[in-house]
N, C-alpha and C positions, 0 to 999 in steps of 0.2 A: 438378533444378535448384534452387539455393538463392540467397538474397540475402545478399551479404557486407556486413558493417557495418564502418566504420572510424571510430575516434574522431577528431573534429576537434580543433584546438589548444585549444578551450575545453571539451574533454571532454564533448561532447554526442552523444547517440545516438538515432536515430529512424528510422522508416520513411517519414516525411513530411518535407517541407522546412520551413524556418523562414520566418516572415513578417518584415516590416521591424522588428518589435520583438523578434525573437529567439524568438517563441513558435511552437509547432507549428501548421502551416497547416491550416485547415479551410475547405472551400468548400461544404459542405452538412452537414446533420444527418441522423441515422437513428434510427428507433424501429421495432421489429418488430411485425408484425401489425396490420392495419387494425381499429381499434375494439376490440381486446382489452384486458383488464385483467391486470395482473401483480402478483405478490408481490415478485419480485426480477428485476433485469436486470443482467447483467454482460457487458462488452464490452472486448476487448483484443487484443493481438498476442503471438505467441510469439517470443522472442529466444533466440539461441544464443550463450552465452559460453564459448568453448573454452579460455580461458587465465585464467579468473577466479581460481583458487586461487593460481597462481604470481604473479599481478599484485596480489594482495590487493585485488581489485576490489570497490569499494563504490558503492552507489547513494546519492547525496547528496540528490537531489530528483527528483520526477517531475512534469512539467507536462502538463496536460490542457486542451484547448480544447473548450468545449461550445457548443451553439447554443440560443438561447432563441426559440422560435417566436412568430409574431405572434398565435397563438390560445392562448398559455399562460395558464392561469387558476389555477395552483397557488400554494402558499405562497411568500411573499417570501424567507424564510430556510429553506434546506434543507441537509442533510448527506449527502454522498456519501462513498464510501470508495475509496481507491486500494490495490490489492492486488498483492503479488508472490508468485507461486506456483511452486514447483518442479514441473516436468513429469517424471513417471516413465513409463517405457516398458514395454510388455508384451513377451512373448517374440518377437513378430513385428515389433518395432520401432515399433508404433503407440502412441498415447497410452493409458496405463493410468489415471492419475488426476492431479489437481492437488493439491499439498500446500502449504498456506499457509505462507509464510516471513516475510512482513512485511505490515503494514497501516498506513494513515495516513488521517486524517480530512480531507475536503475541505469546507470551509465556504463555502457560496454564500449571499451576503446581498444584499438589495435586488433580487431578481428581479422584473422588471416595474415597478420603481420607479426606483431609481438605475441599475439594469441595464436598458436599454431592450429592448423586444420586438423580435424580428427581428435581434438582434445576436449576434456571436461573442465569447466571453470566455474567458480563460485563467486557471485556478486551479492553484496549486502545492501539492504535498505534500512537506514537507521535514523532518518529524518522524516518521520511519518506525519503528514498533515491531515488533521481532522476537520470537521465542519466549522470549528471555531478557532482554528490555528493548529498549533502542535497537538497531536492526538492525545487525549487523556485516557483514564482507565476505562475498561470495557464493562458492560453489564452482563448479567447472566444470559445465556442463549447460544445459538448456533451461528458460526461465522464461516464464510467462504474466504479462505486465504488463497489468492490467485495472482498469476502473472499475466499481464496484458501486453500483447504485441500489436501496436497500431501506429505505424510510421506516419500516417497522415496527421496525427495530433501534433507532431513536432515539425511539420512542414516537409515531411518526406513523401515518398510515393503513396498514392491513394490505395494501391493494391500491391500484393507481394505473393511470392510463391515459395516453395520449399528451399530454393537455393539462395534466397535473398536475406534470410534471417537465421539466427541461431535456433536450434530445436530445443524444445522443453526437455530438461533432464528428468529421467524417471528411474525408479528402482523396481525390479520385478522379484525382489527377494521375498516379500510378504504378500500373501494372497488375501484380498478383502472381498471375496466374492459375495459372502453373506451380508456384507454391508453395502452392497450396490443399490439396494432398494430401501425406501423409507418404511419403517414399521411403526414405531410410536414416537411421540415427541422427543423423549429423552434418548432415543436410539438413532436419531438422524445423524448418521455418519456416512459420508460418501467419499470413498478413497480417491475418486477422480471426477471432476466436473469439467466438461469441455463446452465453451460457449464460442460459436463461430459465426462470423458475418462474412458471407462470400462476396465476390466481386459485383453481384447484382444487388447487394444490400439485404439479402435474406439471412436472418439470424436463426440459429439452431442451438438449443440448450440440451446437451446430452450428459446425463448422470450415469455413473457406473461404467464409464468408457474404459475398457481394458481393466478387468477386475484385479489383475495382478500388476498393473502398471500404475505406480503411485508417484505423484509429483515429488521431486527432490527438493522439498521445502522444509526448512527448520526455523523455529520461532524461538527467539531469546526473550524471556519474560522477567518481570519482577512484580512484587506486591508491596513494595515500600510505600509508606504514606506520602501523599503528595498534597499540595496546597488545595484547600477546599474553596468553594465559591465565596464563602464568607471571608476567608483570609484574603482573597483577591480584592475585597472591598477596601482593604487598608491602603491600596494605591491611591484611592481618592475619587471614586465615582467618576470614572473617565467618560467623557462625551466626545464622540467623533462625528463631524458633520462637514459638508453635506455628504450623504451616503445614500444612493449612488452619487458619484462625482464625475465632473468632466475633466479633472486633472489635479485639483488641489483639495486637500482635506485639512481640517483644523482639529487638533487634539486638545481638549480643555480639561484641566484638573480643577478640583474644587479648592485647591490650595497650592501654593508655590512648591514645586517639587525640586529637591536639591539636585538630583541627577536622574536622567531618564535615558535609556538606550532603546532605540526603536529599530526593529528589523522588519523589512518588507519581503514577504515570500510570495512566489507565484503558486498556482495550484499544484504544481509538480513537486513543491518543496524546495525549489531553488531560491537561495537568498539573492534578492535583487539589489538591496542596499541596506547599509547599517548606519544609523545616525545617532549622535549623542548630544544631549542638551543639559545645561545646568541652570538651576534657579529659574525655572519657567513655570508659568501658570497656563499659558496658551502657546501651542506649537503649530506652526504651519508646515505641512508636508507636501512636497511635489510628488504625485504618484506617477508610475510609468505611463508612457504614452499609449502603449498597446491596450486596447479594450479587453476587459476580462475581470476575473475574480482574483483578488489578492488578500493576503493576511498580514495584519500588523501585530507583531509581538512586542509588547511594551513592558520593560523591566525598570523598576525604580531602584533607588540606592540601597534598599533593604533586601534586594534580590527577589522581590515579589513580581510575578509575571502575569500579565493578562493578554488575551488574544482577541482580535476583532477582525471580522471580514469586511472588506471594502470592495465595492463594485465600481469599476471605471467604465463609463459609457463612451 
């Protein structure tokens, strides 16, 4: 048995209902393991998009409702991550692995202050970064849409417990018991996937966790035509070097460009810098000092955009 999804007129997709404000419904929160400490927690649902390629299917934003318990004692400002992962299958039709396709930062501010304890709140991710910069259309297949709690990524505590972080919002209105297990390729629907890494570094992947406990996640989509790879070539066969770099990269066009806007993103989707140049054929860019992966989004005067990954050593 599988659950069938239909896009509503406002291009909204979810396993849970909407509340009066149009946000994913949550009627409780969840946190695994009584009294345990974790390094990472990831919670989400698997969606099957069977016609994504033909429809040029794009995820514009993902909304997530969380629950702030009355015994919360964590930091007021925290960062979570929204992930889009392609599900690959083994020879038996079961889950082989999750391949990260897109990630976005979820900034939660005022927890326990302006955000009252014991409340449900919705946060949105609408700047999703893919492997080549801003995430493009999806292809046919199964995707895990999930929320990751991992304070250590952003310089926070390496481990945390149930009082340190918001809980995952869930809805228990619909029961997906028969979808908790994988049957055939086209029926791979899991209402809940929990991936945990405990304080000792041991990871556990649990599907079908709480058959009637569905993550309060809503997806805003579109299928509008976007620029193709061939249209990107109108920018002028951009070359970026050296890559990897120790600090400076050069952006070379094959002709003088009237106007170019360059945005530098980090892997979480945060804009690090925005630069503008006019009548240039070669541009020198100073990259951030911190080592890591960054994305350059280059837009010319015609509004054509191209994205490049740059590694800083």
